[in-house]
Structure formats: C-alpha cells, structure tokens
N, C-alpha and C positions, 0 to 999 in steps of 0.2 A: 598513465592509467584514465579509462573513460570514466566519463560522467556516473556511469552506471557502477565503479566498484567494481572493475573489471583488468588484470592485470596480464601480461607476457611476462610468461616466464621459463627458463628452462628447465625443463623435465628429466630429457636423457640429453646423451650429447649431441644427437641430429633430431634431437625432436624439440620441438615446441608449442607447448598446451597453455590454454586461455586457463587461469583461474579468477573465479571470483573473490570480492573481498571486501570487508566490510568498509562502507561510506564512513565519512567524519561527518560528526553530527557538528550543527555551524553554532551549535549553544549549549551550556553547562547543562549537568544532568538537573539541577538544584534550579532551573531557568522559568519551569513550568508552573513552579510552586505558588499557591497552594493548590493548582486543579490539577495537576499532574505530580506525585511525590519523588524524591531525587531517589530514593531507594529504586521506587518502582523503573525509572528510567536505564538507571544503572544495568537494574539486572535484566530488562528488558532487551536494551542495546545491547551489554557486552556478554550477555547468557544467553539468550534466546533470538535475536538474531544473529549472533555468531554462530549459533549453534546451525543456523539453517545454511547459513554460506559455507560451513566446515562441510558438513553433509551432503550439500550439492556437487561442489569440489570431489567427496570421496566417492557419490553415485554416479558421476562422470565419467570419472577414472574407473571405477570397479566394472562399470557398462561399456567402458571402450570408445564411449563417444568423444569425435573429436570434429563434428563437422555441425555444431554451434554456432549461433550467432554471438558476439559479446554485449547485442545489441538486446539488453533483455526487454523489449519489446517484439523485437522481431523473434525470439526464444519463445517467449510466452504464445505467440500465436501458432507454434508448432512443435510445442510440446509433446501432443498425443500425440504424434508421427514415433517418438523414443519409447511408448508403452512401458512406463516406466515409472511406479509410483513414486519412489523416489527422488527421482529427479521432477515429478511432479510437486509434490509436498513442498520439497525444499526450494525451489526455482519460485514457486508460488510466494513463501516466507521471505526472502530475501527481497525479492520485485514490491511485495504489499509492505515491507517495513520501510523498504529506501524510500516509497513513496511518503508512507505516515507520516516518517521525519520531517521530510521535506514541508510537511500542510501543515507544520506546526510552528508556533513564532510565542516566543515570553510578552512579543508584544501583538497579539493576537488584536484582532480589529473590530469582532464583535460580531461584525458585521459587513458583505461586501458594500462597494461602492462605486460610482459611475457607473460606466456601459457594462458590469457584468450584475449591476445589482438590477439594472431593467432586465437583462436576461435573465436570472434568475425570476424578474416577477412574470417576465413575458411566457415560461417554462412552466412556473408552479404556481402562480396569481400573487405572491406575496414571499417573503424570506421566510415570514412565520408559518407558511402552510407549507414549504419547501421542509424546513425543518421538523415540521410535524412528520409530513412523511419519510423523511430520512430517519427520525429518531424510530418512528414505529418500524424499519426494518432493521434498526439496529438492536431495538427491543425483541423482537419475533423471530431473529436467526435463532434455528431451536441451536443449544449447545454453542462449542467455537466457530467462529465464521468470522467476518466482514461486512460491512453495510458500503453501498460505494454512491458515489455519483458519478454517472459514465455520461460521455458523448457517443450517439450511434454515429452509424454510416452517413445519413442525411445531415449531420452536426446537430441533433437534438438531441437535449439533456434527459437523462429517464434517472431514475433511483431504483437500485436493486441491492441486495444480497447477496453471499456464496459461503458455502459452509468450508471449515477450515482452513486451507491456505490457497484456494483456487481465488482465481483472478480473471475479472471478466476481459482481457485479452486473448484468456485461452482457448484454444480452440475445441477443449472438453465442456467448457459448460453450456448452459441449453443457449440456445440462439436468441432467446428474449431479452437472455441478459450479456450478450458481447458487445462492448465497444470499447472507448478508451476511457479508463478511471482518471479522473482530476481530483475526485475528492475519494478517501478512504477513511474509516474508522474499524481499527482494528478492537474486536468484542470478544477475542480470547480470554477467559479470566486472568490469567498473568498480566493482562494489561492493565489491571484495575485492582484486582483484588486484597492486596496490604491495603491500599488505602480504602478501599470504597465495600467490600468483602461481594456479600450477594449483592449489593445495591447498584445492576447496572444502569440502571434509569438516574442515578446521580452520576455515574461518570460520562453518561453520554449528555445531559446536561453540564458536564463544566465542559468536557468536548468542546461546543460553543466559543469558551472562551480564552481558548489558542489555537482557533484557525488562523493561517495565513491565507487572506482571500488575496492578496496581491499574489499570490504563489500559483491557489487555484484560477485565478484568472489568465497567468501567463500558461498553465497548462491548457486549459481551456482554447486559446489561440493556437497554441502549437498542432490540437487536437485536430483542431480545421484545416490546418496548412497541407 
C-alpha cells in the first residue's frame, strides 16, 4: 500500500485494478481535544472520508477508468481529462482529507520555528499576518470548501480558498489558485458543527492549536524538490 492509501487488488481473474483505501490516523480520535472533539473526529474520518474513498472507487469502476495514477498528486493534476464530477468530487475529498489528518497533531507547536518561521515571515511579514490572511480565506469561503497555504511553481507561498472538495493541484481550478498545497483547513460544517455549531471563527481559532508545523515544513521542502 502506498503512502496515499492505494492498494493493488484482484478485481477479475485476469485484471488488476487499483483501489483507494482510507489511510490510518497517527493519533486517537480524542487526541486533539479540547480543540477538536472525539465524536467529530470519528465521524469525520470513518464516515465522511471513508465515504469519499468508497465513492471514488465506485466512480472509477462505473466510468471504466483504468489509466489513473496511484500517485494522488499526479491524478489531481489531470482529473479534468475525465470530465466526471463524481471522480472530481471524491478524489478531492480523499486527497484533501489525507493531507488534513497529516498536518494535525495532538502536540501542535502553535507556530512554526527555525527556517520555516523565517520563510513565513518573508512571505507574509509575520506569523500573525499569515494567520490573519489565512483566517480571512477560511471565513469568507461561502458554504463548503477549504482554505489553503500553497507553494506556486516558482516556490513562493500564497494563501487561497477552494469550494467543495477542489484542490489547488487540480487542473480544473482557477490558474491563480493552482500550486502544491502544504496546509489545508476543512471549513465544511461537518468538520466543526457538533462542537462549534455555526461559530466557524471559533473553529478556525482552535485549528492553530493543533497544526503540525514540522509536517508543514517538510511538505514545503518536498514541494520545492
């Protein structure tokens, strides 16, 4: 199984089909409390993310798609070629949540340190300025969607938002939003409603307490490679 949660399984006697699987969490459902409650984590992971995985596999099978890559980044970059909304939505849901779980940690550092802190300062002025810009994107995303910290093709950082389950790597998103996401915040109501109800701002504030900045910094270096 790959790091993206993809396994090769026998589908028919003489045919091997790749199927996506739910990646394992590296922490317990209650590990992010009090910022993210255990019930929300369990439902979000076992129902919503699992649902995207199951529906993606079904959509690929129904569409007879066999030529996709098991590398999610590569797959996202060419999802427009399939012209299939079910594949687009559920691929995005799987990829976005896979990143989301990875950049959360019960030992969140609160803010980056070392070289990456300097990189944030150079790109946005300060960590506080970055958080203000990012928070604005999270709060102004109308309806369901995501806020992102993204690396563009010149290695520069920028902040953006996408609706629904779109991802900045998708060839379908606006050009000014395209790049490699290294930090993402799910602002669908299912991500916060049990604890925060309609208080999205409180949820966004809590998010900063559980960000795994070491992981974000690693993803930044991988994006530059």
